[in-house]
N, CA, C, O and CB atoms as a CASP TS submission, in Angstrom:
PFRMAT TS
TARGET T0000
AUTHOR 0000-0000-0000
METHOD Language model
MODEL 1
PARENT N/A
ATOM      1  N   MET     1     -38.759  10.814  -3.787  1.00  0.00           N
ATOM      2  CA  MET     1     -37.892  11.148  -4.886  1.00  0.00           C
ATOM      3  C   MET     1     -36.518  11.586  -4.395  1.00  0.00           C
ATOM      4  O   MET     1     -35.503  11.311  -5.036  1.00  0.00           O
ATOM      5  CB  MET     1     -38.518  12.228  -5.730  1.00  0.00           C
ATOM      6  N   THR     2     -36.493  12.253  -3.285  1.00  0.00           N
ATOM      7  CA  THR     2     -35.221  12.727  -2.746  1.00  0.00           C
ATOM      8  C   THR     2     -34.289  11.559  -2.458  1.00  0.00           C
ATOM      9  O   THR     2     -33.085  11.633  -2.702  1.00  0.00           O
ATOM     10  CB  THR     2     -35.448  13.548  -1.472  1.00  0.00           C
ATOM     11  N   ARG     3     -34.856  10.495  -1.944  1.00  0.00           N
ATOM     12  CA  ARG     3     -34.038   9.348  -1.587  1.00  0.00           C
ATOM     13  C   ARG     3     -33.360   8.739  -2.820  1.00  0.00           C
ATOM     14  O   ARG     3     -32.178   8.401  -2.764  1.00  0.00           O
ATOM     15  CB  ARG     3     -34.890   8.295  -0.879  1.00  0.00           C
ATOM     16  N   GLY     4     -34.077   8.599  -3.906  1.00  0.00           N
ATOM     17  CA  GLY     4     -33.508   8.065  -5.134  1.00  0.00           C
ATOM     18  C   GLY     4     -32.448   8.979  -5.703  1.00  0.00           C
ATOM     19  O   GLY     4     -31.432   8.509  -6.215  1.00  0.00           O
ATOM     20  N   ASN     5     -32.669  10.278  -5.621  1.00  0.00           N
ATOM     21  CA  ASN     5     -31.701  11.245  -6.113  1.00  0.00           C
ATOM     22  C   ASN     5     -30.410  11.164  -5.295  1.00  0.00           C
ATOM     23  O   ASN     5     -29.314  11.209  -5.855  1.00  0.00           O
ATOM     24  CB  ASN     5     -32.286  12.669  -6.062  1.00  0.00           C
ATOM     25  N   GLN     6     -30.539  11.049  -4.002  1.00  0.00           N
ATOM     26  CA  GLN     6     -29.360  10.963  -3.134  1.00  0.00           C
ATOM     27  C   GLN     6     -28.555   9.700  -3.451  1.00  0.00           C
ATOM     28  O   GLN     6     -27.324   9.730  -3.475  1.00  0.00           O
ATOM     29  CB  GLN     6     -29.779  10.972  -1.643  1.00  0.00           C
ATOM     30  N   ARG     7     -29.252   8.603  -3.691  1.00  0.00           N
ATOM     31  CA  ARG     7     -28.596   7.354  -4.041  1.00  0.00           C
ATOM     32  C   ARG     7     -27.800   7.521  -5.332  1.00  0.00           C
ATOM     33  O   ARG     7     -26.671   7.041  -5.441  1.00  0.00           O
ATOM     34  CB  ARG     7     -29.628   6.223  -4.185  1.00  0.00           C
ATOM     35  N   GLU     8     -28.393   8.201  -6.303  1.00  0.00           N
ATOM     36  CA  GLU     8     -27.722   8.436  -7.582  1.00  0.00           C
ATOM     37  C   GLU     8     -26.500   9.345  -7.400  1.00  0.00           C
ATOM     38  O   GLU     8     -25.451   9.114  -8.002  1.00  0.00           O
ATOM     39  CB  GLU     8     -28.703   9.060  -8.595  1.00  0.00           C
ATOM     40  N   GLN     9     -26.646  10.360  -6.580  1.00  0.00           N
ATOM     41  CA  GLN     9     -25.528  11.269  -6.317  1.00  0.00           C
ATOM     42  C   GLN     9     -24.381  10.524  -5.634  1.00  0.00           C
ATOM     43  O   GLN     9     -23.220  10.728  -5.989  1.00  0.00           O
ATOM     44  CB  GLN     9     -25.989  12.458  -5.445  1.00  0.00           C
ATOM     45  N   ASP    10     -24.682   9.681  -4.678  1.00  0.00           N
ATOM     46  CA  ASP    10     -23.660   8.888  -3.990  1.00  0.00           C
ATOM     47  C   ASP    10     -22.967   7.927  -4.952  1.00  0.00           C
ATOM     48  O   ASP    10     -21.757   7.716  -4.862  1.00  0.00           O
ATOM     49  CB  ASP    10     -24.282   8.106  -2.828  1.00  0.00           C
ATOM     50  N   ARG    11     -23.728   7.353  -5.861  1.00  0.00           N
ATOM     51  CA  ARG    11     -23.167   6.439  -6.848  1.00  0.00           C
ATOM     52  C   ARG    11     -22.172   7.177  -7.750  1.00  0.00           C
ATOM     53  O   ARG    11     -21.090   6.661  -8.027  1.00  0.00           O
ATOM     54  CB  ARG    11     -24.290   5.798  -7.692  1.00  0.00           C
ATOM     55  N   LEU    12     -22.530   8.370  -8.205  1.00  0.00           N
ATOM     56  CA  LEU    12     -21.637   9.169  -9.054  1.00  0.00           C
ATOM     57  C   LEU    12     -20.368   9.572  -8.299  1.00  0.00           C
ATOM     58  O   LEU    12     -19.266   9.553  -8.846  1.00  0.00           O
ATOM     59  CB  LEU    12     -22.366  10.424  -9.564  1.00  0.00           C
ATOM     60  N   LYS    13     -20.554   9.934  -7.045  1.00  0.00           N
ATOM     61  CA  LYS    13     -19.409  10.318  -6.216  1.00  0.00           C
ATOM     62  C   LYS    13     -18.454   9.141  -6.038  1.00  0.00           C
ATOM     63  O   LYS    13     -17.237   9.311  -6.110  1.00  0.00           O
ATOM     64  CB  LYS    13     -19.884  10.830  -4.843  1.00  0.00           C
ATOM     65  N   ALA    14     -18.997   7.967  -5.809  1.00  0.00           N
ATOM     66  CA  ALA    14     -18.172   6.768  -5.639  1.00  0.00           C
ATOM     67  C   ALA    14     -17.437   6.421  -6.930  1.00  0.00           C
ATOM     68  O   ALA    14     -16.287   5.982  -6.888  1.00  0.00           O
ATOM     69  CB  ALA    14     -19.038   5.581  -5.190  1.00  0.00           C
ATOM     70  N   GLN    15     -18.086   6.611  -8.070  1.00  0.00           N
ATOM     71  CA  GLN    15     -17.435   6.335  -9.348  1.00  0.00           C
ATOM     72  C   GLN    15     -16.273   7.288  -9.587  1.00  0.00           C
ATOM     73  O   GLN    15     -15.219   6.869 -10.067  1.00  0.00           O
ATOM     74  CB  GLN    15     -18.442   6.439 -10.493  1.00  0.00           C
ATOM     75  N   LYS    16     -16.451   8.561  -9.258  1.00  0.00           N
ATOM     76  CA  LYS    16     -15.369   9.542  -9.417  1.00  0.00           C
ATOM     77  C   LYS    16     -14.188   9.192  -8.512  1.00  0.00           C
ATOM     78  O   LYS    16     -13.030   9.295  -8.919  1.00  0.00           O
ATOM     79  CB  LYS    16     -15.877  10.969  -9.100  1.00  0.00           C
ATOM     80  N   LYS    17     -14.489   8.784  -7.297  1.00  0.00           N
ATOM     81  CA  LYS    17     -13.448   8.431  -6.342  1.00  0.00           C
ATOM     82  C   LYS    17     -12.664   7.208  -6.815  1.00  0.00           C
ATOM     83  O   LYS    17     -11.437   7.179  -6.716  1.00  0.00           O
ATOM     84  CB  LYS    17     -14.058   8.169  -4.963  1.00  0.00           C
ATOM     85  N   ALA    18     -13.364   6.208  -7.324  1.00  0.00           N
ATOM     86  CA  ALA    18     -12.717   4.995  -7.819  1.00  0.00           C
ATOM     87  C   ALA    18     -11.853   5.308  -9.033  1.00  0.00           C
ATOM     88  O   ALA    18     -10.760   4.759  -9.169  1.00  0.00           O
ATOM     89  CB  ALA    18     -13.765   3.928  -8.173  1.00  0.00           C
ATOM     90  N   ALA    19     -12.323   6.175  -9.909  1.00  0.00           N
ATOM     91  CA  ALA    19     -11.553   6.555 -11.096  1.00  0.00           C
ATOM     92  C   ALA    19     -10.292   7.310 -10.697  1.00  0.00           C
ATOM     93  O   ALA    19      -9.239   7.114 -11.304  1.00  0.00           O
ATOM     94  CB  ALA    19     -12.408   7.415 -12.045  1.00  0.00           C
ATOM     95  N   ALA    20     -10.379   8.159  -9.698  1.00  0.00           N
ATOM     96  CA  ALA    20      -9.222   8.921  -9.248  1.00  0.00           C
ATOM     97  C   ALA    20      -8.171   7.996  -8.636  1.00  0.00           C
ATOM     98  O   ALA    20      -6.973   8.224  -8.807  1.00  0.00           O
ATOM     99  CB  ALA    20      -9.648   9.992  -8.232  1.00  0.00           C
ATOM    100  N   GLN    21      -8.601   6.970  -7.937  1.00  0.00           N
ATOM    101  CA  GLN    21      -7.657   6.034  -7.330  1.00  0.00           C
ATOM    102  C   GLN    21      -6.949   5.196  -8.378  1.00  0.00           C
ATOM    103  O   GLN    21      -5.780   4.849  -8.206  1.00  0.00           O
ATOM    104  CB  GLN    21      -8.372   5.129  -6.343  1.00  0.00           C
ATOM    105  N   LYS    22      -7.641   4.864  -9.463  1.00  0.00           N
ATOM    106  CA  LYS    22      -7.039   4.070 -10.529  1.00  0.00           C
ATOM    107  C   LYS    22      -5.983   4.854 -11.297  1.00  0.00           C
ATOM    108  O   LYS    22      -5.031   4.269 -11.815  1.00  0.00           O
ATOM    109  CB  LYS    22      -8.110   3.581 -11.482  1.00  0.00           C
ATOM    110  N   LYS    23      -6.144   6.176 -11.375  1.00  0.00           N
ATOM    111  CA  LYS    23      -5.225   7.015 -12.133  1.00  0.00           C
ATOM    112  C   LYS    23      -3.885   7.197 -11.432  1.00  0.00           C
ATOM    113  O   LYS    23      -2.895   7.524 -12.087  1.00  0.00           O
ATOM    114  CB  LYS    23      -5.850   8.360 -12.386  1.00  0.00           C
ATOM    115  N   GLY    24      -3.827   6.998 -10.142  1.00  0.00           N
ATOM    116  CA  GLY    24      -2.608   7.223  -9.377  1.00  0.00           C
ATOM    117  C   GLY    24      -1.474   6.332  -9.857  1.00  0.00           C
ATOM    118  O   GLY    24      -1.707   5.208 -10.299  1.00  0.00           O
ATOM    119  N   PRO    25      -0.249   6.831  -9.770  1.00  0.00           N
ATOM    120  CA  PRO    25       0.896   6.028 -10.212  1.00  0.00           C
ATOM    121  C   PRO    25       1.116   4.820  -9.301  1.00  0.00           C
ATOM    122  O   PRO    25       0.998   4.912  -8.079  1.00  0.00           O
ATOM    123  CB  PRO    25       2.166   6.889 -10.253  1.00  0.00           C
ATOM    124  N   LYS    26       1.430   3.715  -9.913  1.00  0.00           N
ATOM    125  CA  LYS    26       1.708   2.498  -9.151  1.00  0.00           C
ATOM    126  C   LYS    26       3.172   2.509  -8.718  1.00  0.00           C
ATOM    127  O   LYS    26       4.043   2.968  -9.456  1.00  0.00           O
ATOM    128  CB  LYS    26       1.387   1.222  -9.992  1.00  0.00           C
ATOM    129  N   GLU    27       3.426   2.012  -7.543  1.00  0.00           N
ATOM    130  CA  GLU    27       4.789   1.950  -7.040  1.00  0.00           C
ATOM    131  C   GLU    27       5.346   0.564  -7.346  1.00  0.00           C
ATOM    132  O   GLU    27       4.750  -0.454  -6.995  1.00  0.00           O
ATOM    133  CB  GLU    27       4.844   2.258  -5.508  1.00  0.00           C
ATOM    134  N   SER    28       6.500   0.547  -8.006  1.00  0.00           N
ATOM    135  CA  SER    28       7.083  -0.732  -8.377  1.00  0.00           C
ATOM    136  C   SER    28       7.657  -1.420  -7.142  1.00  0.00           C
ATOM    137  O   SER    28       7.860  -0.790  -6.104  1.00  0.00           O
ATOM    138  CB  SER    28       8.172  -0.543  -9.450  1.00  0.00           C
ATOM    139  N   ALA    29       7.912  -2.704  -7.268  1.00  0.00           N
ATOM    140  CA  ALA    29       8.434  -3.481  -6.146  1.00  0.00           C
ATOM    141  C   ALA    29       9.822  -2.981  -5.747  1.00  0.00           C
ATOM    142  O   ALA    29      10.151  -2.942  -4.561  1.00  0.00           O
ATOM    143  CB  ALA    29       8.488  -4.978  -6.505  1.00  0.00           C
ATOM    144  N   ALA    30      10.634  -2.600  -6.730  1.00  0.00           N
ATOM    145  CA  ALA    30      11.977  -2.111  -6.442  1.00  0.00           C
ATOM    146  C   ALA    30      11.911  -0.790  -5.667  1.00  0.00           C
ATOM    147  O   ALA    30      12.640  -0.597  -4.694  1.00  0.00           O
ATOM    148  CB  ALA    30      12.776  -1.931  -7.749  1.00  0.00           C
ATOM    149  N   ASN    31      11.041   0.108  -6.104  1.00  0.00           N
ATOM    150  CA  ASN    31      10.900   1.386  -5.410  1.00  0.00           C
ATOM    151  C   ASN    31      10.343   1.191  -4.009  1.00  0.00           C
ATOM    152  O   ASN    31      10.748   1.875  -3.069  1.00  0.00           O
ATOM    153  CB  ASN    31       9.998   2.327  -6.205  1.00  0.00           C
ATOM    154  N   LEU    32       9.421   0.263  -3.875  1.00  0.00           N
ATOM    155  CA  LEU    32       8.839  -0.014  -2.575  1.00  0.00           C
ATOM    156  C   LEU    32       9.901  -0.541  -1.613  1.00  0.00           C
ATOM    157  O   LEU    32       9.955  -0.127  -0.455  1.00  0.00           O
ATOM    158  CB  LEU    32       7.690  -1.017  -2.706  1.00  0.00           C
ATOM    159  N   ALA    33      10.744  -1.453  -2.092  1.00  0.00           N
ATOM    160  CA  ALA    33      11.804  -2.007  -1.255  1.00  0.00           C
ATOM    161  C   ALA    33      12.799  -0.921  -0.851  1.00  0.00           C
ATOM    162  O   ALA    33      13.238  -0.868   0.298  1.00  0.00           O
ATOM    163  CB  ALA    33      12.528  -3.146  -1.990  1.00  0.00           C
ATOM    164  N   LYS    34      13.150  -0.061  -1.796  1.00  0.00           N
ATOM    165  CA  LYS    34      14.086   1.032  -1.488  1.00  0.00           C
ATOM    166  C   LYS    34      13.502   1.969  -0.447  1.00  0.00           C
ATOM    167  O   LYS    34      14.193   2.394   0.478  1.00  0.00           O
ATOM    168  CB  LYS    34      14.438   1.819  -2.759  1.00  0.00           C
ATOM    169  N   ARG    35      12.215   2.290  -0.605  1.00  0.00           N
ATOM    170  CA  ARG    35      11.572   3.199   0.344  1.00  0.00           C
ATOM    171  C   ARG    35      11.494   2.580   1.726  1.00  0.00           C
ATOM    172  O   ARG    35      11.724   3.258   2.727  1.00  0.00           O
ATOM    173  CB  ARG    35      10.174   3.574  -0.137  1.00  0.00           C
ATOM    174  N   LYS    36      11.169   1.285   1.788  1.00  0.00           N
ATOM    175  CA  LYS    36      11.108   0.606   3.083  1.00  0.00           C
ATOM    176  C   LYS    36      12.470   0.588   3.759  1.00  0.00           C
ATOM    177  O   LYS    36      12.571   0.785   4.970  1.00  0.00           O
ATOM    178  CB  LYS    36      10.591  -0.821   2.914  1.00  0.00           C
ATOM    179  N   GLU    37      13.521   0.350   2.973  1.00  0.00           N
ATOM    180  CA  GLU    37      14.871   0.326   3.530  1.00  0.00           C
ATOM    181  C   GLU    37      15.275   1.716   4.026  1.00  0.00           C
ATOM    182  O   GLU    37      15.881   1.846   5.090  1.00  0.00           O
ATOM    183  CB  GLU    37      15.877  -0.181   2.479  1.00  0.00           C
ATOM    184  N   ALA    38      14.943   2.746   3.260  1.00  0.00           N
ATOM    185  CA  ALA    38      15.262   4.115   3.670  1.00  0.00           C
ATOM    186  C   ALA    38      14.518   4.484   4.953  1.00  0.00           C
ATOM    187  O   ALA    38      15.081   5.122   5.842  1.00  0.00           O
ATOM    188  CB  ALA    38      14.910   5.111   2.546  1.00  0.00           C
ATOM    189  N   ASP    39      13.265   4.083   5.043  1.00  0.00           N
ATOM    190  CA  ASP    39      12.481   4.346   6.251  1.00  0.00           C
ATOM    191  C   ASP    39      13.079   3.617   7.454  1.00  0.00           C
ATOM    192  O   ASP    39      13.157   4.173   8.550  1.00  0.00           O
ATOM    193  CB  ASP    39      11.014   3.918   6.046  1.00  0.00           C
ATOM    194  N   ALA    40      13.496   2.386   7.243  1.00  0.00           N
ATOM    195  CA  ALA    40      14.092   1.608   8.331  1.00  0.00           C
ATOM    196  C   ALA    40      15.403   2.245   8.790  1.00  0.00           C
ATOM    197  O   ALA    40      15.673   2.315   9.988  1.00  0.00           O
ATOM    198  CB  ALA    40      14.333   0.150   7.885  1.00  0.00           C
ATOM    199  N   ASP    41      16.220   2.710   7.834  1.00  0.00           N
ATOM    200  CA  ASP    41      17.476   3.377   8.185  1.00  0.00           C
ATOM    201  C   ASP    41      17.217   4.647   8.993  1.00  0.00           C
ATOM    202  O   ASP    41      17.915   4.928   9.967  1.00  0.00           O
ATOM    203  CB  ASP    41      18.277   3.713   6.917  1.00  0.00           C
ATOM    204  N   ALA    42      16.212   5.406   8.580  1.00  0.00           N
ATOM    205  CA  ALA    42      15.874   6.631   9.295  1.00  0.00           C
ATOM    206  C   ALA    42      15.433   6.321  10.719  1.00  0.00           C
ATOM    207  O   ALA    42      15.820   7.022  11.654  1.00  0.00           O
ATOM    208  CB  ALA    42      14.775   7.398   8.555  1.00  0.00           C
ATOM    209  N   LEU    43      14.636   5.288  10.889  1.00  0.00           N
ATOM    210  CA  LEU    43      14.183   4.918  12.232  1.00  0.00           C
ATOM    211  C   LEU    43      15.338   4.421  13.097  1.00  0.00           C
ATOM    212  O   LEU    43      15.400   4.717  14.291  1.00  0.00           O
ATOM    213  CB  LEU    43      13.100   3.844  12.146  1.00  0.00           C
ATOM    214  N   ARG    44      16.252   3.665  12.488  1.00  0.00           N
ATOM    215  CA  ARG    44      17.422   3.191  13.253  1.00  0.00           C
ATOM    216  C   ARG    44      18.275   4.373  13.715  1.00  0.00           C
ATOM    217  O   ARG    44      18.729   4.400  14.859  1.00  0.00           O
ATOM    218  CB  ARG    44      18.279   2.218  12.396  1.00  0.00           C
ATOM    219  N   ALA    45      18.492   5.342  12.834  1.00  0.00           N
ATOM    220  CA  ALA    45      19.293   6.518  13.185  1.00  0.00           C
ATOM    221  C   ALA    45      18.616   7.308  14.301  1.00  0.00           C
ATOM    222  O   ALA    45      19.273   7.787  15.225  1.00  0.00           O
ATOM    223  CB  ALA    45      19.510   7.420  11.947  1.00  0.00           C
ATOM    224  N   LYS    46      17.306   7.436  14.205  1.00  0.00           N
ATOM    225  CA  LYS    46      16.550   8.152  15.225  1.00  0.00           C
ATOM    226  C   LYS    46      16.642   7.447  16.575  1.00  0.00           C
ATOM    227  O   LYS    46      16.791   8.088  17.615  1.00  0.00           O
ATOM    228  CB  LYS    46      15.088   8.289  14.803  1.00  0.00           C
ATOM    229  N   GLN    47      16.551   6.116  16.542  1.00  0.00           N
ATOM    230  CA  GLN    47      16.625   5.337  17.777  1.00  0.00           C
ATOM    231  C   GLN    47      18.022   5.439  18.391  1.00  0.00           C
ATOM    232  O   GLN    47      18.164   5.567  19.607  1.00  0.00           O
ATOM    233  CB  GLN    47      16.264   3.860  17.508  1.00  0.00           C
ATOM    234  N   LYS    48      19.049   5.382  17.546  1.00  0.00           N
ATOM    235  CA  LYS    48      20.424   5.486  18.041  1.00  0.00           C
ATOM    236  C   LYS    48      20.658   6.842  18.688  1.00  0.00           C
ATOM    237  O   LYS    48      21.286   6.921  19.744  1.00  0.00           O
ATOM    238  CB  LYS    48      21.431   5.263  16.899  1.00  0.00           C
ATOM    239  N   LYS    49      20.165   7.907  18.072  1.00  0.00           N
ATOM    240  CA  LYS    49      20.320   9.252  18.617  1.00  0.00           C
ATOM    241  C   LYS    49      19.630   9.352  19.973  1.00  0.00           C
ATOM    242  O   LYS    49      20.171   9.945  20.907  1.00  0.00           O
ATOM    243  CB  LYS    49      19.751  10.304  17.643  1.00  0.00           C
ATOM    244  N   LYS    50      18.445   8.779  20.080  1.00  0.00           N
ATOM    245  CA  LYS    50      17.693   8.829  21.334  1.00  0.00           C
ATOM    246  C   LYS    50      18.425   8.064  22.436  1.00  0.00           C
ATOM    247  O   LYS    50      18.475   8.503  23.585  1.00  0.00           O
ATOM    248  CB  LYS    50      16.279   8.254  21.136  1.00  0.00           C
ATOM    249  N   GLU    51      18.993   6.911  22.068  1.00  0.00           N
ATOM    250  CA  GLU    51      19.753   6.134  23.058  1.00  0.00           C
ATOM    251  C   GLU    51      20.993   6.894  23.517  1.00  0.00           C
ATOM    252  O   GLU    51      21.339   6.861  24.698  1.00  0.00           O
ATOM    253  CB  GLU    51      20.160   4.770  22.473  1.00  0.00           C
ATOM    254  N   GLU    52      21.671   7.585  22.582  1.00  0.00           N
ATOM    255  CA  GLU    52      22.850   8.370  22.948  1.00  0.00           C
ATOM    256  C   GLU    52      22.475   9.514  23.887  1.00  0.00           C
ATOM    257  O   GLU    52      23.189   9.793  24.851  1.00  0.00           O
ATOM    258  CB  GLU    52      23.535   8.923  21.691  1.00  0.00           C
ATOM    259  N   GLU    53      21.352  10.174  23.601  1.00  0.00           N
ATOM    260  CA  GLU    53      20.892  11.254  24.473  1.00  0.00           C
ATOM    261  C   GLU    53      20.553  10.720  25.855  1.00  0.00           C
ATOM    262  O   GLU    53      20.851  11.356  26.866  1.00  0.00           O
ATOM    263  CB  GLU    53      19.673  11.959  23.864  1.00  0.00           C
ATOM    264  N   LYS    54      19.930   9.552  25.895  1.00  0.00           N
ATOM    265  CA  LYS    54      19.575   8.957  27.184  1.00  0.00           C
ATOM    266  C   LYS    54      20.825   8.589  27.968  1.00  0.00           C
ATOM    267  O   LYS    54      20.885   8.798  29.179  1.00  0.00           O
ATOM    268  CB  LYS    54      18.692   7.717  26.984  1.00  0.00           C
ATOM    269  N   ALA    55      21.827   8.041  27.280  1.00  0.00           N
ATOM    270  CA  ALA    55      23.084   7.678  27.938  1.00  0.00           C
ATOM    271  C   ALA    55      23.800   8.919  28.435  1.00  0.00           C
ATOM    272  O   ALA    55      24.402   8.899  29.508  1.00  0.00           O
ATOM    273  CB  ALA    55      23.993   6.892  26.982  1.00  0.00           C
ATOM    274  N   ALA    56      23.742  10.005  27.665  1.00  0.00           N
ATOM    275  CA  ALA    56      24.399  11.246  28.080  1.00  0.00           C
ATOM    276  C   ALA    56      23.716  11.844  29.299  1.00  0.00           C
ATOM    277  O   ALA    56      24.389  12.361  30.190  1.00  0.00           O
ATOM    278  CB  ALA    56      24.405  12.259  26.934  1.00  0.00           C
ATOM    279  N   THR    57      22.418  11.786  29.352  1.00  0.00           N
ATOM    280  CA  THR    57      21.701  12.359  30.507  1.00  0.00           C
ATOM    281  C   THR    57      21.897  11.514  31.755  1.00  0.00           C
ATOM    282  O   THR    57      21.985  12.050  32.860  1.00  0.00           O
ATOM    283  CB  THR    57      20.203  12.488  30.200  1.00  0.00           C
ATOM    284  N   THR    58      21.965  10.195  31.589  1.00  0.00           N
ATOM    285  CA  THR    58      22.145   9.346  32.777  1.00  0.00           C
ATOM    286  C   THR    58      23.571   9.460  33.307  1.00  0.00           C
ATOM    287  O   THR    58      23.789   9.407  34.518  1.00  0.00           O
ATOM    288  CB  THR    58      21.818   7.870  32.448  1.00  0.00           C
ATOM    289  N   SER    59      24.542   9.615  32.409  1.00  0.00           N
ATOM    290  CA  SER    59      25.932   9.734  32.878  1.00  0.00           C
ATOM    291  C   SER    59      26.191  11.095  33.500  1.00  0.00           C
ATOM    292  O   SER    59      26.975  11.191  34.444  1.00  0.00           O
ATOM    293  CB  SER    59      26.911   9.499  31.724  1.00  0.00           C
ATOM    294  N   SER    60      25.559  12.146  33.005  1.00  0.00           N
ATOM    295  CA  SER    60      25.766  13.473  33.570  1.00  0.00           C
ATOM    296  C   SER    60      25.014  13.638  34.892  1.00  0.00           C
ATOM    297  O   SER    60      25.466  14.373  35.770  1.00  0.00           O
ATOM    298  CB  SER    60      25.323  14.545  32.574  1.00  0.00           C
ATOM    299  N   SER    61      23.895  12.977  35.039  1.00  0.00           N
ATOM    300  CA  SER    61      23.119  13.079  36.266  1.00  0.00           C
ATOM    301  C   SER    61      23.742  12.226  37.384  1.00  0.00           C
ATOM    302  O   SER    61      23.459  12.448  38.561  1.00  0.00           O
ATOM    303  CB  SER    61      21.665  12.647  36.009  1.00  0.00           C
ATOM    304  N   GLY    62      24.566  11.278  37.025  1.00  0.00           N
ATOM    305  CA  GLY    62      25.220  10.409  38.003  1.00  0.00           C
ATOM    306  C   GLY    62      26.396  11.061  38.680  1.00  0.00           C
ATOM    307  O   GLY    62      26.853  10.555  39.704  1.00  0.00           O
ATOM    308  N   LYS    63      26.911  12.159  38.162  1.00  0.00           N
ATOM    309  CA  LYS    63      28.079  12.848  38.743  1.00  0.00           C
ATOM    310  C   LYS    63      27.736  13.683  39.934  1.00  0.00           C
ATOM    311  O   LYS    63      28.615  14.314  40.520  1.00  0.00           O
ATOM    312  CB  LYS    63      28.733  13.714  37.723  1.00  0.00           C
TER
END
């Protein structure tokens, strides 16, 4: 009997989880594109800063 009860409990848990995922707000294509572009800009800025720091350390260590 325990096994059947556990199966039923797991089924209810899975249904609650699926319902919670359906309720979440959907991200529109325009918002998704904007977010991807913002993320890409942030990564480019981070990479540029790192390259500048590397150039500064190599030029100062060369003196």
